[in-house]
C-alpha positions, 0 to 999 in steps of 0.5 A, spaced: 374 946 085 375 954 086 372 957 092 372 965 092 372 969 099 372 963 105 374 965 111 380 962 114 380 959 120 386 960 126 391 956 124 393 951 129 400 947 131 397 941 126 396 946 120 403 949 122 406 941 121 401 940 115 404 947 112 412 944 113 410 937 109 407 941 104 414 946 103 418 939 104 414 936 098 415 943 093 422 946 096 426 940 098 432 944 102 438 939 100 442 940 094 446 934 092 453 935 089 450 932 082 445 939 083 440 934 084 434 934 090 431 928 095 424 927 094 423 929 087 417 926 085 410 927 084 408 934 087 415 937 085 415 934 078 408 938 078 411 944 080 417 944 075 412 943 070 408 949 071 414 953 072 416 951 065 409 953 062 410 960 066 418 961 064 416 959 057 411 964 056 416 969 060 422 968 057 425 974 059 423 975 066 427 974 072 429 967 075 426 970 081 420 971 078 418 964 078 420 962 085 419 965 092 423 969 096 429 965 100 429 960 094 436 962 091 436 959 083 441 960 078 441 957 071 444 950 070 450 948 066 449 941 066 441 942 066 440 936 071 433 939 073 430 942 068 435 948 067 435 951 073 439 950 080 436 951 086 436 951 094 432 953 099 425 954 102 421 960 102 418 962 109 412 959 112 407 965 114 403 961 120 400 955 116 401 958 109 408 960 104 408 962 097 410 958 091 410 961 084 410 969 086 403 972 083 400 965 081 399 960 087 401 959 094 399 953 099 396 953 106 394 947 111 387 948 114 381 944 118 376 943 112 371 941 117 371 947 120 371 950 113 364 946 111 368 943 105 365 937 103 368 930 106 370 927 100 375 932 098 382 933 102 384 940 098 382 945 093 383 951 091 381 957 092 382 965 089 386 969 094 387 975 089 385 980 083 387 979 076 394 980 075 396 982 068 396 976 064 396 971 069 389 970 071 388 971 078 392 968 084 390 962 087 391 958 094 391 950 095 388 949 102 391 942 104 386 939 109 390 937 115 383 933 118 384 929 112 391 929 111 395 928 117 395 920 118 396 916 124 404 916 124 403 924 125 404 926 132 404 933 134 408 932 140 414 930 136 418 936 133 418 935 125 425 936 121 427 934 114 430 927 116 424 924 119 418 926 116 412 922 118 411 918 111 404 916 110 402 923 112 407 926 107 405 922 102 398 924 103 400 931 102 404 930 097 399 927 093 394 932 094 399 938 092 401 934 085 393 933 084 392 941 085 398 943 082 397 940 076 390 942 075 392 949 077 397 948 071 391 947 066 388 953 069 394 958 068 394 955 061 387 957 060 388 964 063 394 965 058 389 963 052 394 957 051 388 953 052 381 954 049 378 950 054 376 953 061 378 948 067 373 952 072 367 952 067 367 947 062 366 940 063 371 939 058 376 943 060 375 940 068 375 933 065 382 934 061 385 937 067 382 932 072 385 926 068 392 930 068 391 930 075 389 924 077 395 921 072 400 926 077 397 923 083 392 918 085 395 913 079 402 917 079 407 910 078 415 911 077 420 906 078 427 907 077 431 901 079 429 899 086 426 905 088 418 904 086 413 910 087 406 909 086 399 913 088 394 911 093 390 909 087 394 903 085 394 897 088 400 893 092 404 889 088 403 894 082 410 894 080 411 886 079 405 886 074 405 884 067 406 891 063 399 890 059 396 889 066 398 894 069 397 899 063 389 897 064 389 898 072 393 904 070 388 907 065 382 904 069 385 908 075 386 915 071 379 915 069 375 913 075 379 919 079 378 923 074 370 921 073 369 923 080 371 929 080 368 931 074 361 928 076 362 932 082 360 939 079 357 937 072 353 930 075 354 923 073 352 923 066 355 929 064 361 928 068 363 921 065 361 923 058 366 928 058 372 925 061 370 918 056 371 924 050 377 926 051 381 921 055 384 918 049 387 925 047 391 925 054 393 918 055 397 915 050 393 908 050 399 904 049 403 905 055 398 910 060 402 916 060 400 922 059 401 925 052 
């Protein structure tokens, strides 16, 4: 959902802490000796994908054009994370920070105060005019009042070594969903896609399927490390592969239909998702094509 010209509420300490978690998800500050980062999970992976699209579109652009200020970046020799090595975090300005210059930023706000529908925990709004071929600048708004869980305490100072786990995962998942949709919109704005996610049912269905797979229905297992989205059940990693595929498809389909139906109605929204589902999701392994 894209919302334009919406007034912003006054930032609170809770909003600023929410932004701290969001920045930690997109810009883990610690760089290991092997040039990898902590927390390379849904939101960071989603950001890496849109950054790759931007760099492929503008191959001669400076590296600084795809990173905000105060993030140091160089070309990687070993290419452990894409083709870049980077370190650092952008400055927080109240409860907001820049992510991809001229493309999108992130902020946290009380969504009840903004009269945002209760079923949303994040949304994307337009905050700038059209800039060259990259479309209009957007801002992901994370709903502080819906994402900060009971493990968050306003009396405790946040630091990178002790993040409230449930709150962090909720923020990270919301980011992964919205960043993935911004990628689809960017590709349309650059004329790489023919279906507009902001105005066509087919375009929105495609974007929501990818977003669901990247967020609520995300699944990763490396050794003993397992990460699953909130739409997948406990014990998912222990199930047979065939059962996992079935549950994963059902999760992606359900999340995408709810989001698409919200804008285009039950009949039209579910029809659009059904028509494009197999073109996005590999029916054999449940992953995005």
